[in-house]
N, C-alpha and C positions, 0 to 999 in steps of 0.2 A: 427692566424699570423698577423690580424689588429689589436688586442686587444693589443699584444706583441709590436707593432709600438707604437701604442699609450703612451705606459709606457715608453719606450727607449726614445722618443723624449720627454716627460717630465721629464727624470732623466737627460739627455744631457742639456735643458734648464736649468734646477733646476740647475744644476753646474755652467752654464755658468752667471746664474744670482746672482751668489752668494749662491748657497742655500748648504745643505751638507747630506749625509745620515745619520749623526748626528739626526739632526734637523728629517729628517722623520722617526727615529725608537722611536723616542718619542712620535709619532702622537697615539693617539689611537682613537679608533672608536666604538661607542656604537655597538655592538654586535659583535666586531672583529672576535673571535673565528668561530663565523659562514661563513663566509665569504671561506676562502679556500673548507671546506665541500663541501658547493652550489655548489662552482665552478667545484672543482671534480667531483661530484655525475651530474650534468645537461654535464660534457664531457663525463663521462661513461654511461649514459642510454645508449644511441643507442644500445653499443656494447653489456650490461649486456642482454637488452631485446632480444638482439638479440640472444646471449647464452642460456640465459633461457628460452626462446620460450615464452616472454609475448607477448601478445596481442596489436597490434600498440595502439590503443586507450588507455589502459595502461601504454604502454610506454611513449605515448603521455601524459597522465595526471602524470606521474611523471617528465616527462622533466619540463610541464607548473608548477608544484607545485614548483619545485628547482626556476626556474624564477622566479615565484612571490615572493620568501623567497629574491632571490638579490634585487630584485624592493626595497622590503619592509625596507631591510637594508640600500641600497643606500637612500633611502629618507628619514628614521631615522637619517641620516648623512647629511641631506640635509644642514646644513649648509657649508658645502663643497658644490660649485658649482663645482664643476667637479662630484662630485656623483649624483648630481641631473641630469647633463646632462645625466651621464651612466644609469642614471635609464629609463629614456626617450627614450633611444635608445634600452634597454631590451625591454621594453613596446609594442616598435612599432616592433618589431621580435615577441613578444607574440602575439600581433594582428593577425597577416599576418599569424602566424603558428596555430593560432587556427581558425581562418578563414577557413583555406583551410586542415588543417590536417596534414601539414610539411611545412616546407619553403621552399616555390617554386624560383626553380632557372632558370634564362635565356638561353636557349642554345645559342642563339645569342651573349649575352654578353660572353659564353665560348668562342665560337666560333672568335668572335674577337681577344681573346687571345692565340689561337691555335684550328687551324680550325681543324685539325687530333684527339683532344681528345674528346673521348667518356666518358661523366660523366658516374660515379656510386653513384646513389643515396639509400639512407637508411632509416631509421625511418622519420627522421626529415628532409629529403631532397625530394623535389619530383620535376620532371618537371614544368615550367610555361608554362601554356595554355590560351588561349582566355577564358575560363573558370576562370579562378583565383582570385581571390578579392583580391582587395588591391595590384593591380601588382605593382605600385610605391614603395611599402614599402618591394617589396621579394629581392632576390640578384638578382639584373640588374644591376649592375652597376660593370665594366670591370675594375680592375689595374693592372698596364702593371707592370713590372719589369722582373727582373730574372727568369727562368721556376722554381726555387723552393719556390720564395716569393708570384708571382702575383696569383690571384685569382677574383672569381668573390663575389662580398657585398651588403648588403643592408644598406639602409640611416641611417637605428638603428644599425648595424654593425659600420660605422662611426660614430655616435653619441657617443657609447658606447668607441670605443676608445680615440676619443676628450675625453670625459668626464675621462677616466682613466687616461689620461697625463697631464689634466689640473688638478686635484685631485693630481698627483705625484710632480706636480712641484712648485704648493702652501704649499702642506707638506714637502717640502725641503726648502721650503724657510719660514716657519713660526718662531715665536720667541717663542710661549707660547702653551699651549695643545689646547684654545679655537681656533675653529674654523673661 
């Protein structure tokens, strides 16, 4: 949801600053045909791994490979500041996930949002404990809002969202194809 927030904010600010969807549609990225399949794949890996009975290590390996592909694509297009920021956000998430075997999630942060909520962890999320490595990079930031929107995110998630928004804003205002 946070990524979508960044994109929507980038769109809104881009329009307010005189940008257009037409300009955005004329922007072409290196390897752009790979972005959507990699995004979809990394979202589907936990569900597919559970459905197909993959070992957690295999699922994590597939997920990390997809995320590294997204980092590489974003850095290949580093002329766009927003994509460099997004790559940093993804990389921070990969670091904490690889170090722990899943993204640690703070129960304290969840309780600040809804003390009655009992989290359900999956192949790429686990409870943050005193043994968690890189705790500051984990899902430790509670962001309030309507029940359908609030959640717990990592610093990497915020960088990814900001980077996506900055990219969309800049692309909407771009007058030529150069980044």
